[in-house]
GUKEFI-11228 format. One record per residue (C-alpha): residue in three letters; x, y negated, z negated. Coordinates in steps of 0.25 Angstrom, whole numbers. Example, Ala and Ser with C-alpha at 12.3 -4.5 7.8 and 13.67 -1.06 7.14 Angstrom:
2
NODE  residuo      x      y      z
NODE      ALA     49     18    -31
NODE      SER     55      4    -29
END
This chain:
67
NODE  residuo      x      y      z
NODE      MET     32   -112    -67
NODE      SER     42   -122    -71
NODE      THR     46   -134    -62
NODE      LEU     59   -132    -54
NODE      LYS     69   -143    -56
NODE      ALA     79   -147    -45
NODE      LYS     91   -141    -54
NODE      GLU     84   -127    -54
NODE      ILE     82   -127    -39
NODE      LYS     96   -131    -37
NODE      LYS    101   -119    -45
NODE      MET     93   -109    -37
NODE      SER     99   -102    -25
NODE      LYS     91   -102    -12
NODE      GLU     86    -88    -14
NODE      ASP     81    -92    -28
NODE      MET     74   -104    -22
NODE      LYS     67    -96    -11
NODE      LYS     62    -86    -22
NODE      LYS     57    -98    -31
NODE      ILE     50   -105    -19
NODE      GLU     43    -92    -16
NODE      GLU     39    -90    -30
NODE      LEU     34   -104    -31
NODE      LYS     25   -102    -18
NODE      LEU     19    -90    -25
NODE      GLU     16    -98    -37
NODE      LEU     10   -109    -29
NODE      ILE      0    -99    -23
NODE      LYS     -3    -93    -37
NODE      SER     -5   -107    -43
NODE      ARG    -14   -111    -32
NODE      VAL    -23    -99    -34
NODE      SER    -24   -101    -49
NODE      ALA    -27   -116    -47
NODE      THR    -39   -113    -39
NODE      LYS    -44   -104    -51
NODE      THR    -40   -112    -63
NODE      GLY    -39   -126    -58
NODE      SER    -24   -128    -63
NODE      SER    -12   -127    -54
NODE      LYS      3   -128    -53
NODE      THR      3   -129    -38
NODE      ARG      9   -143    -39
NODE      GLU     21   -139    -47
NODE      THR     23   -127    -39
NODE      LYS     23   -135    -26
NODE      LYS     33   -145    -32
NODE      ALA     42   -134    -35
NODE      ILE     42   -128    -22
NODE      ALA     44   -141    -15
NODE      ARG     56   -144    -24
NODE      MET     63   -131    -20
NODE      LEU     60   -133     -5
NODE      THR     65   -147     -6
NODE      PHE     78   -143    -13
NODE      ASN     80   -132     -3
NODE      LYS     78   -141      9
NODE      SER     87   -152      3
NODE      GLU     98   -141      1
NODE      LYS     97   -137     15
NODE      GLU     98   -151     20
NODE      GLU    111   -153     12
NODE      LEU    117   -141     18
NODE      ASN    114   -146     32
NODE      LYS    121   -160     29
NODE      LYS    134   -153     25
END
């Protein structure tokens, strides 16, 4: 998984964002399972990507409420 940049997130529609968050959550579960077996993990990177998308989503909603 490549890291998501703010520019990429801004280009996404709300539906695409929801789908991507669901995909990342599934990937997080899979990486946790593989981390217990192999010892290496991508959980931190996946968590950051989810948090970045949720934060952007929240800030977008706040901007709409201010207008």
